[in-house]
Every structure is written in C-alpha cells, then in structure tokens.
C-alpha positions as CSV (number, residue, x, y, z in Angstrom):
1,M,124.2,52.1,57.6
2,K,125.1,53.5,60.9
3,N,128.3,55.2,59.3
4,K,126.1,56.9,56.6
5,I,123.5,58.3,59.1
6,L,126.6,59.4,61.3
7,M,128.2,61.2,58.3
8,A,124.8,62.7,57.4
9,M,124.4,64.2,60.9
10,A,128.0,65.4,61.0
11,A,127.7,67.3,57.8
12,A,124.2,68.8,58.9
13,T,125.9,70.0,61.9
14,A,128.8,71.4,60.1
15,L,126.4,73.4,57.8
16,V,124.5,74.8,60.8
17,V,127.8,75.8,62.5
18,L,129.1,77.4,59.3
19,A,125.9,79.3,58.6
20,G,125.8,80.6,62.2
21,C,129.4,81.7,62.1
22,S,129.0,83.6,58.7
23,S,126.6,86.4,60.1
24,S,128.1,89.8,60.2
25,S,129.7,90.9,63.5
26,S,127.4,93.8,63.8
27,T,124.3,91.6,63.6
28,A,125.8,89.2,66.3
29,S,126.7,92.4,68.3
30,S,123.1,93.6,67.9
31,A,121.7,90.2,68.8
32,A,124.0,90.2,71.9
33,D,122.9,93.5,73.0
34,S,119.3,92.6,72.4
35,T,119.7,89.5,74.4
36,A,121.4,91.2,77.4
37,A,118.7,93.9,77.2
38,S,115.9,91.4,77.3
39,S,117.7,89.4,80.1
40,T,117.8,92.7,82.2
41,A,114.3,93.5,81.7
42,S,113.2,89.8,82.5
43,S,115.3,90.1,85.8
44,A,113.7,93.4,86.7
45,A,110.2,92.0,85.8
46,A,110.8,88.9,87.8
47,S,111.9,90.8,90.7
48,E,108.9,93.1,90.7
49,E,106.6,90.1,90.3
50,T,108.3,88.4,93.4
51,T,107.7,91.8,95.4
52,E,104.2,92.0,94.1
53,T,103.2,88.4,94.4
54,T,104.4,87.8,98.0
55,G,102.4,90.5,99.4
56,K,104.1,90.0,102.7
57,A,104.5,92.9,105.1
58,D,107.8,93.5,106.5
59,G,108.5,91.4,109.5
60,V,109.6,88.1,110.9
61,Y,107.6,85.0,110.1
62,T,108.0,81.6,111.9
63,A,106.7,78.2,111.0
64,Q,107.5,74.8,112.6
65,M,106.5,71.3,111.8
66,D,103.6,69.5,113.9
67,D,104.2,66.9,116.6
68,A,103.7,64.0,114.2
69,S,106.6,65.2,112.0
70,A,108.9,65.8,115.0
71,E,108.1,62.1,116.1
72,A,108.8,60.8,112.7
73,A,112.2,62.8,112.8
74,Y,113.2,61.0,116.0
75,G,112.1,64.0,118.1
76,W,113.8,66.7,116.0
77,R,111.3,69.6,115.2
78,D,112.1,71.6,112.1
79,E,111.7,75.2,112.3
80,L,111.9,78.1,109.6
81,V,112.3,81.8,110.5
82,V,112.0,84.1,107.7
83,E,112.4,87.9,107.5
84,Y,110.6,89.8,104.7
85,K,111.5,93.5,103.6
86,D,109.9,95.2,100.8
87,G,108.0,91.9,99.9
88,K,111.1,89.9,99.6
89,I,112.9,87.4,101.9
90,V,116.1,89.1,103.2
91,S,117.1,86.2,105.8
92,A,116.0,82.9,106.5
93,T,117.0,80.4,109.3
94,F,116.2,76.7,109.1
95,E,117.0,74.8,112.2
96,S,115.8,71.6,114.1
97,Y,115.3,71.5,117.9
98,D,115.0,68.4,120.2
99,A,112.8,68.3,123.2
100,D,115.7,70.0,125.5
101,G,115.9,72.9,122.8
102,N,119.1,71.6,121.6
103,K,120.0,72.7,117.8
104,K,120.6,70.0,115.5
105,S,123.3,72.1,113.7
106,E,125.4,72.0,116.8
107,T,125.4,68.3,117.2
108,T,128.5,66.3,116.7
109,A,129.0,63.1,114.7
110,E,128.9,61.0,117.8
111,T,125.5,62.5,118.9
112,Y,124.0,62.7,115.4
113,P,125.7,60.7,112.9
114,M,124.6,62.1,109.5
115,D,126.5,62.7,106.5
116,P,126.3,65.3,105.3
117,S,126.5,67.0,108.8
118,P,123.5,69.4,109.8
119,A,126.2,71.9,110.5
120,D,127.2,71.9,106.9
121,W,123.7,71.7,105.1
122,M,121.7,73.6,107.3
123,P,123.1,77.1,106.5
124,E,123.1,76.0,102.8
125,L,119.4,75.4,103.1
126,S,119.0,78.6,104.7
127,E,120.8,80.4,101.8
128,N,118.8,78.5,99.2
129,I,115.6,79.8,100.7
130,V,116.7,83.4,100.5
131,K,118.0,82.8,96.9
132,A,114.7,81.2,95.9
133,G,112.4,83.8,97.4
134,T,109.4,81.3,97.0
135,S,108.9,78.0,98.2
136,S,108.4,76.5,94.7
137,E,111.9,77.4,93.8
138,I,114.0,76.1,96.8
139,D,117.0,74.1,95.8
140,G,117.2,70.8,97.6
141,I,120.1,69.6,99.6
142,T,121.4,66.1,98.8
143,G,121.3,64.0,101.7
144,A,118.6,66.1,103.4
145,T,115.5,65.5,101.4
146,L,113.2,65.4,104.3
147,A,114.3,68.7,105.6
148,T,114.1,70.4,102.1
149,N,110.7,69.1,101.7
150,N,109.8,70.4,105.4
151,A,111.5,73.9,104.5
152,K,109.2,74.1,101.3
153,A,106.1,73.1,103.2
154,M,106.9,75.7,105.9
155,L,107.8,78.4,103.5
156,A,104.5,77.6,101.6
157,A,102.5,77.9,104.8
158,I,104.1,81.4,105.6
159,E,103.4,82.4,102.0
160,A,99.7,81.4,102.2
161,E,98.8,82.5,105.7
162,G,101.7,83.8,107.7
163,E,101.6,86.8,109.8
164,P,104.6,88.6,111.4
165,D,105.3,87.6,114.8
166,Q,103.0,84.4,114.5
167,T,104.3,80.9,114.7
168,L,102.3,78.6,112.3
169,V,102.3,74.7,112.7
170,V,102.5,72.7,109.5
171,S,101.9,69.0,108.9
172,E,104.4,66.8,107.0
173,P,104.0,67.5,103.4
174,E,102.6,64.3,101.5
175,A,105.1,62.2,99.6
C-alpha cells in the first residue's frame, strides 16, 4: 500500500515538473522580469515604509536596562545606543557595563566565562539591529537570548518614546 502511494506521489510530482518546464522561454523570461520588478518595487516600498513608520528625528538615542535587570544579570547593565538618519537606523551599539564601567565585550574567558564570547556576539547583535531597522525584526543570537530580548525591548522603547540625547530606562521584558 505504501509503495502505491509513493508511486502515485512520484508520478504527480513528475507531471508538475514536466508541465512547469514545458512553458516557453519568453514566458519564463517575462515571469522572471515581472518577479524582479515586483521584488524591486516591494523593497522600495518597504524602505519607504520603514522611514515613514519610524518617525524618528535624526540623532542618537540611548536606552538601558533598569536596576532589577542589571541585578538579574549579575551586575551587568545592558545599554543600546542607536543613531537615526532620515528615519532609519544607521548605527547601533549594544554593550553591557558593570558597576565600575567595564565593558562586557572586553572581558576575557577567565573573567567572564561565556560561550560564545561577548566580544564575538555583541558586534553581531549590533549589526543585526541595524539590518532589522525595527525591534520586531531583530535576529537573535544563539547563546545570548537574554541580551537579544533586552535589545528588542530597548529598541521598542526607543521607537515608542525615545528622544535624541535622552536615556530611557527599560524594564526587563516579560518571558
């Protein structure tokens, strides 16, 4: 019975593939051109939408996690600094500081044994923030879930109520 089902599925797949391959090259070329034009238009529209929906004035925006979050993170306070230009994020720096102002990204494996090393994932998270352009689209970092969630929460706060040259204090996001 399984063999009959598999044979029927294989035959149906072969028919679909053959039917798709039999279309003329001009139709395929036209479809490819149409798809490329549609993709370009979609990218342009998305870019304009990002600019319009952020509504952020040019400037540097800062958010940091609150005292409870820092305490839960063994004294390390996460901070996000983003720069907007023409309504888009053009740079972002995610960093964590201890009470003495030391940067987590500059710790050694002996002083902060984490795998992956903060020196490796913090720049990647910062790049992901710029690429995403919005808090809901930030790609997470494997092994740094708490920091990724904090970055999303801080950027969401900046998007909602941030002003240039102001530091927002953000509570830890709900799990």
